[in-house]
Chimera marker file (.cmm) of the C-alpha trace (Angstrom):
<marker_set name="trace">
<marker id="1" x="54.069" y="-141.459" z="-11.970" r="1" g="1" b="0" radius="0.5"/>
<marker id="2" x="52.514" y="-144.068" z="-13.826" r="1" g="1" b="0" radius="0.5"/>
<marker id="3" x="49.007" y="-143.470" z="-15.939" r="1" g="1" b="0" radius="0.5"/>
<marker id="4" x="47.226" y="-146.432" z="-17.532" r="1" g="1" b="0" radius="0.5"/>
<marker id="5" x="46.503" y="-145.685" z="-21.306" r="1" g="1" b="0" radius="0.5"/>
<marker id="6" x="43.220" y="-146.175" z="-22.799" r="1" g="1" b="0" radius="0.5"/>
<marker id="7" x="44.975" y="-149.035" z="-24.989" r="1" g="1" b="0" radius="0.5"/>
<marker id="8" x="44.679" y="-150.989" z="-22.027" r="1" g="1" b="0" radius="0.5"/>
<marker id="9" x="42.278" y="-153.618" z="-22.523" r="1" g="1" b="0" radius="0.5"/>
<marker id="10" x="41.981" y="-157.859" z="-22.607" r="1" g="1" b="0" radius="0.5"/>
<marker id="11" x="45.423" y="-159.005" z="-21.982" r="1" g="1" b="0" radius="0.5"/>
<marker id="12" x="46.882" y="-155.699" z="-23.563" r="1" g="1" b="0" radius="0.5"/>
<marker id="13" x="48.671" y="-153.114" z="-20.363" r="1" g="1" b="0" radius="0.5"/>
<marker id="14" x="50.155" y="-149.968" z="-21.733" r="1" g="1" b="0" radius="0.5"/>
<marker id="15" x="51.749" y="-147.557" z="-19.356" r="1" g="1" b="0" radius="0.5"/>
<marker id="16" x="53.253" y="-144.154" z="-19.520" r="1" g="1" b="0" radius="0.5"/>
<marker id="17" x="55.516" y="-142.964" z="-16.936" r="1" g="1" b="0" radius="0.5"/>
<marker id="18" x="56.388" y="-139.599" z="-16.330" r="1" g="1" b="0" radius="0.5"/>
<marker id="19" x="58.656" y="-137.594" z="-13.902" r="1" g="1" b="0" radius="0.5"/>
<marker id="20" x="60.334" y="-140.238" z="-11.456" r="1" g="1" b="0" radius="0.5"/>
<marker id="21" x="59.055" y="-143.654" z="-10.653" r="1" g="1" b="0" radius="0.5"/>
<marker id="22" x="58.079" y="-144.484" z="-7.051" r="1" g="1" b="0" radius="0.5"/>
<marker id="23" x="57.828" y="-147.576" z="-5.568" r="1" g="1" b="0" radius="0.5"/>
<marker id="24" x="53.945" y="-146.353" z="-4.867" r="1" g="1" b="0" radius="0.5"/>
<marker id="25" x="53.740" y="-146.358" z="-8.759" r="1" g="1" b="0" radius="0.5"/>
<marker id="26" x="54.225" y="-150.149" z="-8.619" r="1" g="1" b="0" radius="0.5"/>
<marker id="27" x="52.295" y="-150.958" z="-5.668" r="1" g="1" b="0" radius="0.5"/>
<marker id="28" x="49.179" y="-148.793" z="-6.498" r="1" g="1" b="0" radius="0.5"/>
<marker id="29" x="49.112" y="-149.188" z="-10.523" r="1" g="1" b="0" radius="0.5"/>
<marker id="30" x="51.397" y="-151.763" z="-11.982" r="1" g="1" b="0" radius="0.5"/>
<marker id="31" x="51.372" y="-154.850" z="-9.701" r="1" g="1" b="0" radius="0.5"/>
<marker id="32" x="47.581" y="-154.480" z="-9.143" r="1" g="1" b="0" radius="0.5"/>
<marker id="33" x="46.563" y="-154.300" z="-12.875" r="1" g="1" b="0" radius="0.5"/>
<marker id="34" x="49.113" y="-156.707" z="-13.706" r="1" g="1" b="0" radius="0.5"/>
<marker id="35" x="47.750" y="-159.532" z="-11.371" r="1" g="1" b="0" radius="0.5"/>
<marker id="36" x="44.044" y="-158.294" z="-12.561" r="1" g="1" b="0" radius="0.5"/>
<marker id="37" x="45.228" y="-159.075" z="-16.017" r="1" g="1" b="0" radius="0.5"/>
<marker id="38" x="47.227" y="-162.503" z="-15.296" r="1" g="1" b="0" radius="0.5"/>
<marker id="39" x="44.206" y="-163.773" z="-13.285" r="1" g="1" b="0" radius="0.5"/>
<marker id="40" x="42.038" y="-162.892" z="-16.265" r="1" g="1" b="0" radius="0.5"/>
<marker id="41" x="44.441" y="-164.212" z="-19.365" r="1" g="1" b="0" radius="0.5"/>
<marker id="42" x="47.061" y="-165.826" z="-17.646" r="1" g="1" b="0" radius="0.5"/>
<marker id="43" x="49.887" y="-163.859" z="-19.358" r="1" g="1" b="0" radius="0.5"/>
<marker id="44" x="50.130" y="-160.380" z="-20.813" r="1" g="1" b="0" radius="0.5"/>
<marker id="45" x="51.273" y="-158.154" z="-23.310" r="1" g="1" b="0" radius="0.5"/>
<marker id="46" x="52.777" y="-155.017" z="-21.787" r="1" g="1" b="0" radius="0.5"/>
<marker id="47" x="53.889" y="-151.842" z="-23.364" r="1" g="1" b="0" radius="0.5"/>
<marker id="48" x="56.066" y="-149.228" z="-21.287" r="1" g="1" b="0" radius="0.5"/>
<marker id="49" x="55.912" y="-145.796" z="-22.821" r="1" g="1" b="0" radius="0.5"/>
<marker id="50" x="58.872" y="-143.539" z="-21.045" r="1" g="1" b="0" radius="0.5"/>
<marker id="51" x="57.456" y="-139.850" z="-21.981" r="1" g="1" b="0" radius="0.5"/>
<marker id="52" x="59.996" y="-137.242" z="-22.508" r="1" g="1" b="0" radius="0.5"/>
<marker id="53" x="59.462" y="-136.059" z="-19.068" r="1" g="1" b="0" radius="0.5"/>
<marker id="54" x="60.715" y="-139.323" z="-17.534" r="1" g="1" b="0" radius="0.5"/>
<marker id="55" x="63.519" y="-138.535" z="-15.020" r="1" g="1" b="0" radius="0.5"/>
<marker id="56" x="64.101" y="-142.651" z="-14.050" r="1" g="1" b="0" radius="0.5"/>
<marker id="57" x="63.313" y="-144.311" z="-10.946" r="1" g="1" b="0" radius="0.5"/>
<marker id="58" x="63.674" y="-143.946" z="-7.312" r="1" g="1" b="0" radius="0.5"/>
<marker id="59" x="65.708" y="-146.547" z="-5.247" r="1" g="1" b="0" radius="0.5"/>
<marker id="60" x="62.478" y="-147.962" z="-3.659" r="1" g="1" b="0" radius="0.5"/>
<marker id="61" x="60.900" y="-147.918" z="-7.539" r="1" g="1" b="0" radius="0.5"/>
<marker id="62" x="63.936" y="-150.029" z="-8.452" r="1" g="1" b="0" radius="0.5"/>
<marker id="63" x="63.484" y="-152.598" z="-5.877" r="1" g="1" b="0" radius="0.5"/>
<marker id="64" x="59.703" y="-152.676" z="-6.944" r="1" g="1" b="0" radius="0.5"/>
<marker id="65" x="60.804" y="-153.619" z="-10.249" r="1" g="1" b="0" radius="0.5"/>
<marker id="66" x="63.153" y="-156.140" z="-9.224" r="1" g="1" b="0" radius="0.5"/>
<marker id="67" x="60.464" y="-157.614" z="-7.356" r="1" g="1" b="0" radius="0.5"/>
<marker id="68" x="58.308" y="-157.252" z="-10.233" r="1" g="1" b="0" radius="0.5"/>
<marker id="69" x="60.384" y="-159.019" z="-12.258" r="1" g="1" b="0" radius="0.5"/>
<marker id="70" x="61.166" y="-162.239" z="-9.761" r="1" g="1" b="0" radius="0.5"/>
<marker id="71" x="57.278" y="-162.718" z="-9.043" r="1" g="1" b="0" radius="0.5"/>
<marker id="72" x="55.762" y="-162.315" z="-12.497" r="1" g="1" b="0" radius="0.5"/>
<marker id="73" x="58.454" y="-162.723" z="-15.160" r="1" g="1" b="0" radius="0.5"/>
<marker id="74" x="56.952" y="-165.744" z="-16.150" r="1" g="1" b="0" radius="0.5"/>
<marker id="75" x="53.422" y="-163.790" z="-17.099" r="1" g="1" b="0" radius="0.5"/>
<marker id="76" x="54.707" y="-161.544" z="-19.918" r="1" g="1" b="0" radius="0.5"/>
<marker id="77" x="54.110" y="-162.612" z="-23.571" r="1" g="1" b="0" radius="0.5"/>
<marker id="78" x="55.932" y="-159.694" z="-24.908" r="1" g="1" b="0" radius="0.5"/>
<marker id="79" x="57.188" y="-156.251" z="-23.295" r="1" g="1" b="0" radius="0.5"/>
<marker id="80" x="57.882" y="-153.319" z="-25.057" r="1" g="1" b="0" radius="0.5"/>
<marker id="81" x="59.957" y="-150.356" z="-23.677" r="1" g="1" b="0" radius="0.5"/>
<marker id="82" x="59.095" y="-146.881" z="-25.541" r="1" g="1" b="0" radius="0.5"/>
<marker id="83" x="61.313" y="-144.049" z="-25.626" r="1" g="1" b="0" radius="0.5"/>
<marker id="84" x="64.197" y="-143.340" z="-23.708" r="1" g="1" b="0" radius="0.5"/>
<marker id="85" x="67.852" y="-143.383" z="-24.442" r="1" g="1" b="0" radius="0.5"/>
<marker id="86" x="70.153" y="-145.910" z="-26.102" r="1" g="1" b="0" radius="0.5"/>
<marker id="87" x="71.023" y="-147.205" z="-23.161" r="1" g="1" b="0" radius="0.5"/>
<marker id="88" x="67.482" y="-148.430" z="-22.827" r="1" g="1" b="0" radius="0.5"/>
<marker id="89" x="68.597" y="-151.286" z="-25.680" r="1" g="1" b="0" radius="0.5"/>
<marker id="90" x="71.164" y="-152.879" z="-23.266" r="1" g="1" b="0" radius="0.5"/>
<marker id="91" x="68.905" y="-152.456" z="-20.289" r="1" g="1" b="0" radius="0.5"/>
<marker id="92" x="66.062" y="-154.085" z="-22.414" r="1" g="1" b="0" radius="0.5"/>
<marker id="93" x="68.441" y="-156.999" z="-23.201" r="1" g="1" b="0" radius="0.5"/>
<marker id="94" x="69.087" y="-157.779" z="-19.494" r="1" g="1" b="0" radius="0.5"/>
<marker id="95" x="65.764" y="-157.478" z="-18.437" r="1" g="1" b="0" radius="0.5"/>
<marker id="96" x="64.731" y="-159.753" z="-21.150" r="1" g="1" b="0" radius="0.5"/>
<marker id="97" x="66.542" y="-162.317" z="-19.463" r="1" g="1" b="0" radius="0.5"/>
<marker id="98" x="64.335" y="-162.514" z="-16.483" r="1" g="1" b="0" radius="0.5"/>
<marker id="99" x="60.718" y="-162.937" z="-18.460" r="1" g="1" b="0" radius="0.5"/>
<marker id="100" x="59.751" y="-165.960" z="-20.284" r="1" g="1" b="0" radius="0.5"/>
<marker id="101" x="58.518" y="-163.619" z="-23.184" r="1" g="1" b="0" radius="0.5"/>
<marker id="102" x="60.080" y="-161.278" z="-25.492" r="1" g="1" b="0" radius="0.5"/>
<marker id="103" x="61.796" y="-158.027" z="-24.599" r="1" g="1" b="0" radius="0.5"/>
<marker id="104" x="62.215" y="-155.255" z="-27.289" r="1" g="1" b="0" radius="0.5"/>
<marker id="105" x="62.987" y="-151.461" z="-26.909" r="1" g="1" b="0" radius="0.5"/>
<marker id="106" x="61.518" y="-149.074" z="-29.215" r="1" g="1" b="0" radius="0.5"/>
<marker id="107" x="62.162" y="-145.391" z="-29.866" r="1" g="1" b="0" radius="0.5"/>
<marker id="108" x="59.368" y="-143.034" z="-29.074" r="1" g="1" b="0" radius="0.5"/>
<marker id="109" x="58.463" y="-142.468" z="-32.700" r="1" g="1" b="0" radius="0.5"/>
<marker id="110" x="57.830" y="-146.043" z="-32.921" r="1" g="1" b="0" radius="0.5"/>
<marker id="111" x="55.160" y="-146.004" z="-30.097" r="1" g="1" b="0" radius="0.5"/>
<marker id="112" x="52.659" y="-147.467" z="-32.704" r="1" g="1" b="0" radius="0.5"/>
<marker id="113" x="54.995" y="-149.827" z="-34.059" r="1" g="1" b="0" radius="0.5"/>
<marker id="114" x="55.421" y="-151.264" z="-30.318" r="1" g="1" b="0" radius="0.5"/>
<marker id="115" x="52.067" y="-151.506" z="-30.002" r="1" g="1" b="0" radius="0.5"/>
<marker id="116" x="51.502" y="-153.599" z="-33.128" r="1" g="1" b="0" radius="0.5"/>
<marker id="117" x="54.148" y="-155.760" z="-31.871" r="1" g="1" b="0" radius="0.5"/>
<marker id="118" x="53.283" y="-156.826" z="-28.497" r="1" g="1" b="0" radius="0.5"/>
<marker id="119" x="49.680" y="-157.445" z="-30.081" r="1" g="1" b="0" radius="0.5"/>
<marker id="120" x="51.333" y="-159.969" z="-32.791" r="1" g="1" b="0" radius="0.5"/>
<marker id="121" x="52.398" y="-162.934" z="-30.662" r="1" g="1" b="0" radius="0.5"/>
<link id1="1" id2="2" r="1" g="1" b="0" radius="0.2"/>
<link id1="2" id2="3" r="1" g="1" b="0" radius="0.2"/>
<link id1="3" id2="4" r="1" g="1" b="0" radius="0.2"/>
<link id1="4" id2="5" r="1" g="1" b="0" radius="0.2"/>
<link id1="5" id2="6" r="1" g="1" b="0" radius="0.2"/>
<link id1="6" id2="7" r="1" g="1" b="0" radius="0.2"/>
<link id1="7" id2="8" r="1" g="1" b="0" radius="0.2"/>
<link id1="8" id2="9" r="1" g="1" b="0" radius="0.2"/>
<link id1="9" id2="10" r="1" g="1" b="0" radius="0.2"/>
<link id1="10" id2="11" r="1" g="1" b="0" radius="0.2"/>
<link id1="11" id2="12" r="1" g="1" b="0" radius="0.2"/>
<link id1="12" id2="13" r="1" g="1" b="0" radius="0.2"/>
<link id1="13" id2="14" r="1" g="1" b="0" radius="0.2"/>
<link id1="14" id2="15" r="1" g="1" b="0" radius="0.2"/>
<link id1="15" id2="16" r="1" g="1" b="0" radius="0.2"/>
<link id1="16" id2="17" r="1" g="1" b="0" radius="0.2"/>
<link id1="17" id2="18" r="1" g="1" b="0" radius="0.2"/>
<link id1="18" id2="19" r="1" g="1" b="0" radius="0.2"/>
<link id1="19" id2="20" r="1" g="1" b="0" radius="0.2"/>
<link id1="20" id2="21" r="1" g="1" b="0" radius="0.2"/>
<link id1="21" id2="22" r="1" g="1" b="0" radius="0.2"/>
<link id1="22" id2="23" r="1" g="1" b="0" radius="0.2"/>
<link id1="23" id2="24" r="1" g="1" b="0" radius="0.2"/>
<link id1="24" id2="25" r="1" g="1" b="0" radius="0.2"/>
<link id1="25" id2="26" r="1" g="1" b="0" radius="0.2"/>
<link id1="26" id2="27" r="1" g="1" b="0" radius="0.2"/>
<link id1="27" id2="28" r="1" g="1" b="0" radius="0.2"/>
<link id1="28" id2="29" r="1" g="1" b="0" radius="0.2"/>
<link id1="29" id2="30" r="1" g="1" b="0" radius="0.2"/>
<link id1="30" id2="31" r="1" g="1" b="0" radius="0.2"/>
<link id1="31" id2="32" r="1" g="1" b="0" radius="0.2"/>
<link id1="32" id2="33" r="1" g="1" b="0" radius="0.2"/>
<link id1="33" id2="34" r="1" g="1" b="0" radius="0.2"/>
<link id1="34" id2="35" r="1" g="1" b="0" radius="0.2"/>
<link id1="35" id2="36" r="1" g="1" b="0" radius="0.2"/>
<link id1="36" id2="37" r="1" g="1" b="0" radius="0.2"/>
<link id1="37" id2="38" r="1" g="1" b="0" radius="0.2"/>
<link id1="38" id2="39" r="1" g="1" b="0" radius="0.2"/>
<link id1="39" id2="40" r="1" g="1" b="0" radius="0.2"/>
<link id1="40" id2="41" r="1" g="1" b="0" radius="0.2"/>
<link id1="41" id2="42" r="1" g="1" b="0" radius="0.2"/>
<link id1="42" id2="43" r="1" g="1" b="0" radius="0.2"/>
<link id1="43" id2="44" r="1" g="1" b="0" radius="0.2"/>
<link id1="44" id2="45" r="1" g="1" b="0" radius="0.2"/>
<link id1="45" id2="46" r="1" g="1" b="0" radius="0.2"/>
<link id1="46" id2="47" r="1" g="1" b="0" radius="0.2"/>
<link id1="47" id2="48" r="1" g="1" b="0" radius="0.2"/>
<link id1="48" id2="49" r="1" g="1" b="0" radius="0.2"/>
<link id1="49" id2="50" r="1" g="1" b="0" radius="0.2"/>
<link id1="50" id2="51" r="1" g="1" b="0" radius="0.2"/>
<link id1="51" id2="52" r="1" g="1" b="0" radius="0.2"/>
<link id1="52" id2="53" r="1" g="1" b="0" radius="0.2"/>
<link id1="53" id2="54" r="1" g="1" b="0" radius="0.2"/>
<link id1="54" id2="55" r="1" g="1" b="0" radius="0.2"/>
<link id1="55" id2="56" r="1" g="1" b="0" radius="0.2"/>
<link id1="56" id2="57" r="1" g="1" b="0" radius="0.2"/>
<link id1="57" id2="58" r="1" g="1" b="0" radius="0.2"/>
<link id1="58" id2="59" r="1" g="1" b="0" radius="0.2"/>
<link id1="59" id2="60" r="1" g="1" b="0" radius="0.2"/>
<link id1="60" id2="61" r="1" g="1" b="0" radius="0.2"/>
<link id1="61" id2="62" r="1" g="1" b="0" radius="0.2"/>
<link id1="62" id2="63" r="1" g="1" b="0" radius="0.2"/>
<link id1="63" id2="64" r="1" g="1" b="0" radius="0.2"/>
<link id1="64" id2="65" r="1" g="1" b="0" radius="0.2"/>
<link id1="65" id2="66" r="1" g="1" b="0" radius="0.2"/>
<link id1="66" id2="67" r="1" g="1" b="0" radius="0.2"/>
<link id1="67" id2="68" r="1" g="1" b="0" radius="0.2"/>
<link id1="68" id2="69" r="1" g="1" b="0" radius="0.2"/>
<link id1="69" id2="70" r="1" g="1" b="0" radius="0.2"/>
<link id1="70" id2="71" r="1" g="1" b="0" radius="0.2"/>
<link id1="71" id2="72" r="1" g="1" b="0" radius="0.2"/>
<link id1="72" id2="73" r="1" g="1" b="0" radius="0.2"/>
<link id1="73" id2="74" r="1" g="1" b="0" radius="0.2"/>
<link id1="74" id2="75" r="1" g="1" b="0" radius="0.2"/>
<link id1="75" id2="76" r="1" g="1" b="0" radius="0.2"/>
<link id1="76" id2="77" r="1" g="1" b="0" radius="0.2"/>
<link id1="77" id2="78" r="1" g="1" b="0" radius="0.2"/>
<link id1="78" id2="79" r="1" g="1" b="0" radius="0.2"/>
<link id1="79" id2="80" r="1" g="1" b="0" radius="0.2"/>
<link id1="80" id2="81" r="1" g="1" b="0" radius="0.2"/>
<link id1="81" id2="82" r="1" g="1" b="0" radius="0.2"/>
<link id1="82" id2="83" r="1" g="1" b="0" radius="0.2"/>
<link id1="83" id2="84" r="1" g="1" b="0" radius="0.2"/>
<link id1="84" id2="85" r="1" g="1" b="0" radius="0.2"/>
<link id1="85" id2="86" r="1" g="1" b="0" radius="0.2"/>
<link id1="86" id2="87" r="1" g="1" b="0" radius="0.2"/>
<link id1="87" id2="88" r="1" g="1" b="0" radius="0.2"/>
<link id1="88" id2="89" r="1" g="1" b="0" radius="0.2"/>
<link id1="89" id2="90" r="1" g="1" b="0" radius="0.2"/>
<link id1="90" id2="91" r="1" g="1" b="0" radius="0.2"/>
<link id1="91" id2="92" r="1" g="1" b="0" radius="0.2"/>
<link id1="92" id2="93" r="1" g="1" b="0" radius="0.2"/>
<link id1="93" id2="94" r="1" g="1" b="0" radius="0.2"/>
<link id1="94" id2="95" r="1" g="1" b="0" radius="0.2"/>
<link id1="95" id2="96" r="1" g="1" b="0" radius="0.2"/>
<link id1="96" id2="97" r="1" g="1" b="0" radius="0.2"/>
<link id1="97" id2="98" r="1" g="1" b="0" radius="0.2"/>
<link id1="98" id2="99" r="1" g="1" b="0" radius="0.2"/>
<link id1="99" id2="100" r="1" g="1" b="0" radius="0.2"/>
<link id1="100" id2="101" r="1" g="1" b="0" radius="0.2"/>
<link id1="101" id2="102" r="1" g="1" b="0" radius="0.2"/>
<link id1="102" id2="103" r="1" g="1" b="0" radius="0.2"/>
<link id1="103" id2="104" r="1" g="1" b="0" radius="0.2"/>
<link id1="104" id2="105" r="1" g="1" b="0" radius="0.2"/>
<link id1="105" id2="106" r="1" g="1" b="0" radius="0.2"/>
<link id1="106" id2="107" r="1" g="1" b="0" radius="0.2"/>
<link id1="107" id2="108" r="1" g="1" b="0" radius="0.2"/>
<link id1="108" id2="109" r="1" g="1" b="0" radius="0.2"/>
<link id1="109" id2="110" r="1" g="1" b="0" radius="0.2"/>
<link id1="110" id2="111" r="1" g="1" b="0" radius="0.2"/>
<link id1="111" id2="112" r="1" g="1" b="0" radius="0.2"/>
<link id1="112" id2="113" r="1" g="1" b="0" radius="0.2"/>
<link id1="113" id2="114" r="1" g="1" b="0" radius="0.2"/>
<link id1="114" id2="115" r="1" g="1" b="0" radius="0.2"/>
<link id1="115" id2="116" r="1" g="1" b="0" radius="0.2"/>
<link id1="116" id2="117" r="1" g="1" b="0" radius="0.2"/>
<link id1="117" id2="118" r="1" g="1" b="0" radius="0.2"/>
<link id1="118" id2="119" r="1" g="1" b="0" radius="0.2"/>
<link id1="119" id2="120" r="1" g="1" b="0" radius="0.2"/>
<link id1="120" id2="121" r="1" g="1" b="0" radius="0.2"/>
</marker_set>
């Protein structure tokens, strides 16, 4: 499930992922919010917080994530992924190749640092 956090304002999107992400999470929360922000601001800064209860992506959500990257790869200024395991360092580097902006992985204890980082650009 995705939750829009209160730090979302202007061209900044801050989402919290918990449990397993589904294709519905992308279709009803992430994509509409992203498209609204891109329409208003041209490009966005995004932080995705994977909370301790995050269990991963369902297959449909993985497909939606790939489509999001293909359709909106040019719409990000910066993308921060917060939390998760060390494998996310690798995943963020690979995923960062599909967006024109910068991408970085931060540990859970670095949430505020990640928020400041996306706002710097």
